[in-house]
N, C-alpha and C positions, 0 to 999 in steps of 0.2 A: 315090116321086118323086125326082128326081136334083137335086141341090144342087151349087154350085161351093163347095166349103169355104172358110172364112175361115183363111188359112195363118198361123201365128203362130209366130216363134221366141222363145226365151226364152233370153237370153246368160247362160251360166254361165261363171263365172270362177274363179281360185284366191281364195278368203276369201269368197265369196258367200254370202248366207244361202240355204243349200237349200230351208229352208222356204217362203220367199218364191217362189224358183222354181218347186217343186212344189205348193205351195200354189195358185197363179194354174193352173197346168196341170191341176190336179185338179179343181178349181170347173168350168174347161171342159168336162172330160169328163162331169162331172154334167149340164152344162148339154146336152150331145149328146144323154143318156140321158134327160132331161125332154122335151126337143124330139121324140126319136124316140116315146115313151110318149105324148105328147098329140096327135102328127099322126100318127102309125101308120106311120111308116116308119125305118131304122136308118141311113141314110146321114148320117155325121157332118155337123154344121155347121160344126165347127171343127177343124182338124187343127194340134195344136201337137205343137213338137218342141223339146229341151234342146239347143240348139246352143253351138258355144263357137269361139272363135279358134286355140284350140291343143287338141294331141290329147288330153293328159291334164287335167283339173281336179281340185282338190281343194276342197270347199266349207269353210266356217267350221266349226270343230271337228273338222278332219281328214277329213272325210268324201268318199270319192270319188264322182264323180259321172257315169255314162255319157252321151258326147256325142256328137253327130254334126256336121259340118263347117256353117258356116253358108251356107244356101243364098243365091242370088244374087238370087232373086224371094220376097219375103213381102209380107203385108199389115199388118203390125205386128211390129216388133221389141220386147221387153219386157226390160228390165235391172234385175234385182233390186239390193236393196243389200248392203251388206257389214258386216262388224264395225269397230267403230272407237270408240278411247277419244277424250275432249277433248285430252288430252295426246300422243296419237300424233301421228306425222309424217305429215300429209296428202301432203305431196310426195313423199315416197317411196311411199307406196302409190298414188298417182296414175301415177307414173313405171313401177311394177310392170306397169302394166295398159295399158301403150301399144298393145298390140295390139287390146285389147278397144276402144278409143277411136278406132284408126283404122277398126275395121269398123262401129263406130257412125256414124263420118262419114261413111263411104263409101255405106252403106246409106240415110242420111238425105240423100244428094247425089243417091240414085236416085229419089229422093221417097217413100221408104218411112217410114210414119208410125213414131215413136220413142215408147215409154214407160219412165218408171221408176218403180222402186218405193222409196221411202223414201232411203238414200244413193246410190242408182243415179244420182240426179239429178247427183252431183258427175263421174259420167263424161261425162254428158250437156254439162256445163259444159267438161269438157276437151276435148271434140270441137266447141266453139264455139255449140252448139245453142241455148245459153240466151240468148246475146247478143240484146239487144233484145227478149225475151219476157218474160212474166209466169212463175214458175216456183214451187214450192214442196218441201219435202223434210221429212224428221222434225224435228219442231218443236224438238227440242234441239240440231240442227245447223244451223237456218234461218241466224243470225247468220253462220257460218263459211260456208255457201253465198253468202251475199251479199257476204262481204268478197272472197272468192275470183274472184266473178264478178260484178265492179261494175256491168257492162253489163246486167244481170238484173236485175228487179223479183223480188223474193223474198216472197213471202206466207205466213208462219210458221203463221197459221192456217188457210188454205186446207187441205181434205183431197185433193181434186183439180184441177189446173189444166191447161186444154185451150190451147193457142196456136199457131195455124198447124201443125196437125201434130205437134207435139212436147206431150207429155203427163208431168206431174210427178205424183207422190203424197206423201202424208206417210207417217208412220211405219210399219214392220213389217206390221202386219195390213191396212194399206192397199191390200196385195196382192188381197185379196177385196173392196175396193171398186173397184179398177181392173178386175177382172175381172167384178163385176158391171155395171161401165158398158160394156164392151164387149158382154156378153151383152144388156144391154137395147136397145144400139143397134144391134145386129146381129140379133137375134131376137125383140124387143119385151118388151112388158112382162109379158104373162102368164108366158113360160117364166121370165125372170126373178124373178117373184115366187114361183113354184114352186120354183125353184133355192133362192133363198135362205131358203125354209120348210123344205125337205127337210134342208138343211145347217147351219141354224140360223145363218146367216151375215146380219148386219145388213144392210137394203138401203137404209135411209134415212138413214145419215151423212152430213152436209154439211161437216163442220168438223173440224179437228183442236183448236179452242180450248178447250174443256172439259178437255181432257188435260194442257194446258199446265201445269207446276208452274215458277215463279219460282225456288224454291228451288234446283231440280237445275240450271237453267239459268245459274244465277250466275256472270259470269267474274270469275276472280281478276286481281290486279293493279290494281285502281282504288281507290286510297287514300281521295282525297277524296270520291268518290261512296258508297263504301262506308260510310265515318263518317256521310255524310248519310243513307242508308238507314237505317242503326241508329239514328240518332236519328229518324226519321220513324217507323220501324216501334213503336219503343218509346212512341210518342204517336199511335198509328193511329186510336185511337177519337176523339181530340182536333181541333177545327176547325183546317183547314189554314190557315198563314200565311205567306207567301213571306218577308215584313219578319222576322218573328220567327225564321224558319229562317236567313234570312241572317247575322242579328245573333248567333245562337248561335255561327257559324263565323267571326264578326268581317269579312264580306265585305259587299260592297254585293249588292242583288237582283240587279243585271246580272252580277255577276260569279258570283254563286251558280248562275244559269241557264246560263251559258256554260261553267263549269267541268264542270258537272254533264252536262251536254248532250255536251261534247267525249269523256267517258269513257263514257258509257251511251247516246247517242242520243236520250235522252228528258228531260224536265222532273222536276223533283221532285214535282211534283204526279201527273204520270203514272205515276211509281213508286208513289206511296201510293196511286192508285187500284186498281192491279193487285195491290198488297199486302192492301187491305181487300176486294176481289174474292176474293180467295183465301182470305181468313179466312172471308168469307161461304160459300164454296163449302165448305170444311171442316165447318161449322155445318150446312150443308143436308145433308151426306152423313151427319153422325153424331149430330144431335140432333132433337128434336122441337119445338125453338122455333118461335114463330108468326114470320112473315115480319118483321113490326115489330121484335121482339125481335132477331132476327137484323141488321137494319139498325142497331138502335142499339148494338149490341155491335161494329159495325165503323165506327161514326162516321156514319151516315146516317140522317137525319131525314125527308126527303121519299120518299116511295115512287116517285113517278114517275123523280125522279133516279136513283134507285137501280136501278130496274128497265131503264132504258135503258141505263146503264153496265154492269149485268150482262150484259145480252142482246148488247152491243158487244162484250164481252171474252168470252164463251162460246158466242155462236151461238145461245142457247136463254135461256128464262126463268128465273126462280127456282125457278118449279113446275115446268117441265119437267127442271130441271136435277136437281131432288130427287127426282123419280119415276125417273129414269134412273141416278143414282148413289148412292141412298140404300143404306147399309150395314145390316145387321142383318135379324133375322127380318120376313116379310111383305114384302121387297121386291119379289119379283116380282108380287103382287097388287097392291100401290101402282101398280106401273108399266103393270098393266093389260093383261099381255102373254098372248099365247094360249101354251098349252103344246105341247110337241113334239109329242105326240101327235094335236093337231089339224092340224098340218101334213102329218103322214103320210097319214091319213086324207083331207085333200083331194087328195093324188096319186093314193091308191088309187082314187079313187071320179071321177077325172079322166076325160072321155069318149075313147074311142079310136075307132078307125075304123068300128066298129059304129055309133057315133052320129053318125055324117055329118061328121067332123071329119078334115080331111086336106089 
């Protein structure tokens, strides 16, 4: 059977994460093999090339990457992320990638769908593709993305956001989630499911929220809010009182809310809720405490309230979170996951041409 292949260019550039670029490409290769096995032909469904706006590209870690010129016609351009520390100069990094930004803008102008992985969203932002759109990126840099491109609506919890032909994803391993999305939409659920099982790639993730760690993403230089946060965190299991908090800092409740929001973009209660949920996540990961005991330790008595907040912050219930992230012996059994051997057996037993599938 002849197929018109879906043509994908993965844009490599100096400093990009090669693992994101090649991880995406390799998963598409596996999907081609799975599709051929299940449907009995070898014609590739996907044609993936590592493309570049310059002749030579050195990825993060000094790894040279073999590239080809960017084609004028593609069905999808994928932009991987790059290494960036919070203290590094983002302006300088973006300035050095002017050629790539131009290529992204030109292809988008021709109607080519564009997808970014991780911090690749910043290149899309430089090309003006995020203006008026919803977007996401690695949760650690979501605030920086929102600040740099204020006309975009950035959702730090989203794993993948599609908006009018522009797709952005969360951090690093979201390269595989993006690949699974493309495979599912192009080849259907069956091929996507078997591809995921053969490669042990998760195919059901929907959010970055369970991975967000507020201690890592803390922003320096916020003296007033920093002191308020420490006060709240020291009393995290106690009932919250805005008037008591304001009195402790010798300000009115209105001033407390205004100054805290000016530095953090949220309310003191919102911060306290995130701290409590973070504590609950740690307890669910590392202890055998009952849910009621976890709730009590982090300052909640009402089970319904706690469940709603926990689900809102993490995208899953406390029980689901414990099953997925619990540390220690028996974790796999507790999660009820199938073993890798089951996935391989299923592929080996999948029907071929002799079974009338084609």
